C-alpha positions in Angstrom: 13.7 3.3 9.4 12.5 4.9 6.6 9.9 7.5 6.9 6.9 8.2 5.0 6.0 10.9 3.2 2.8 12.9 4.1 0.3 13.3 1.2 0.7 16.3 -0.7 -1.6 18.7 -0.6 -3.0 21.9 -2.5 -1.5 25.3 -0.9 -4.1 27.3 -2.1 -7.9 26.4 -1.8 -10.5 25.6 -4.0 -11.3 28.9 -4.9 -8.6 30.8 -4.9 -7.4 28.0 -7.7 -11.2 28.3 -9.6 -10.2 32.0 -10.1 -6.9 31.2 -11.3 -7.7 29.2 -13.5 -10.9 31.1 -14.8 -7.5 34.0 -15.6 -5.3 31.5 -17.7 -9.0 30.3 -19.4 -9.8 33.9 -20.5 -6.8 34.9 -21.9 -5.8 31.5 -23.6 -8.9 29.2 -23.4 -8.5 25.4 -23.5 -6.7 23.9 -25.8 -3.1 26.3 -26.0 0.1 25.6 -23.7 1.1 28.0 -21.9 4.8 28.3 -20.2 5.0 29.1 -16.3 6.5 32.9 -17.7 3.1 32.7 -20.2 1.3 32.8 -17.0 3.4 34.9 -14.8 2.5 37.5 -17.1 -1.0 37.1 -17.2 -1.2 37.6 -13.4 2.2 40.3 -13.7 4.5 38.3 -11.2 7.3 36.6 -11.6 7.8 32.9 -12.6 8.7 31.7 -9.1 6.0 33.5 -7.6 3.4 31.3 -9.6 5.0 27.8 -8.9 2.7 27.1 -5.6 0.1 28.5 -7.3 0.0 26.3 -10.5 0.7 23.6 -8.2 -2.3 23.5 -6.4 -4.2 24.0 -9.9 -2.9 21.1 -11.0 -3.3 19.1 -8.0 -7.2 20.4 -8.0 -7.2 18.8 -11.4 -7.9 22.3 -12.9 -4.3 22.8 -14.9 -2.5 19.7 -17.3 0.8 19.8 -17.6 2.5 18.2 -20.5 6.4 18.1 -20.5 8.3 20.6 -22.8 4.9 22.7 -23.8 3.5 23.9 -20.4 0.5 24.0 -19.1 -3.8 24.2 -20.3 -6.7 24.4 -18.9 -8.3 21.0 -18.2 -10.9 19.2 -19.6 -12.3 18.7 -15.9 -11.9 23.0 -15.5 -14.3 23.5 -18.4 -16.3 21.0 -17.1 -17.3 23.3 -14.2 -16.8 26.4 -16.1 -19.2 25.5 -19.0 -21.0 22.4 -18.2 -23.2 20.3 -21.0 -26.1 19.9 -18.5 -29.2 21.3 -18.3 -28.8 22.4 -14.4 -25.5 24.3 -14.3 -25.5 24.0 -10.4 -25.5 20.3 -10.2 -22.8 20.3 -13.6 -20.9 22.9 -11.3 -20.8 20.5 -8.0 -20.0 17.4 -9.6 -17.4 19.0 -11.2 -16.2 20.4 -7.7 -16.2 17.2 -6.0 -14.3 15.6 -8.6 -12.1 18.8 -8.5 -11.9 18.6 -3.9 -10.8 15.2 -4.6 -8.2 15.1 -7.0 -5.7 15.8 -3.8 -4.7 12.6 -2.4 -5.2 14.0 1.2 -8.7 15.2 0.4 -9.7 12.0 -1.8 -8.8 10.2 1.6 -10.9 12.2 3.6 -13.8 11.7 1.2 -13.7 8.2 1.7 -13.1 8.1 5.7 -15.8 10.5 5.8 -17.8 9.5 3.1 -22.1 9.7 4.2 -21.0 10.8 7.6 -20.5 14.4 9.7 -16.8 15.5 9.7 -15.4 15.1 13.3 -14.8 18.9 14.9 -11.4 20.9 13.4 -9.2 19.4 16.7 -9.5 16.1 15.9 -10.0 16.5 12.2 -6.2 18.2 12.2 -4.7 15.5 13.8 -6.5 12.8 11.3 -5.0 15.2 8.4 -1.9 15.3 9.9 -1.4 11.0 10.2 -2.3 11.5 6.6 
């Protein structure tokens, strides 16, 4: 019997990833592709310690990976960090929702409960486990 893999999900919170990506943005801007080692230098940690952090940022759509070049801050993060709309809060909320819906597991939850109240923690954890 073939086993179905569960949906991937970010290990780190969206708030953590916003702060993490902001530090990358302040060091490299939005156009430079940084290697994992470059990112490790910013955070004064080993490149291995960055793996789940970077992966979480990529899953939210805050960082983009270009094979052979490295990681760069995404247009979605830039749109959040420097919203072009006159109402900054609305621009940021729209970007946050888009980031939150990037990981497959969260996208499923949004689709499942769109416009409805989320269930309590225990039933929700069962639903997440089944995804």
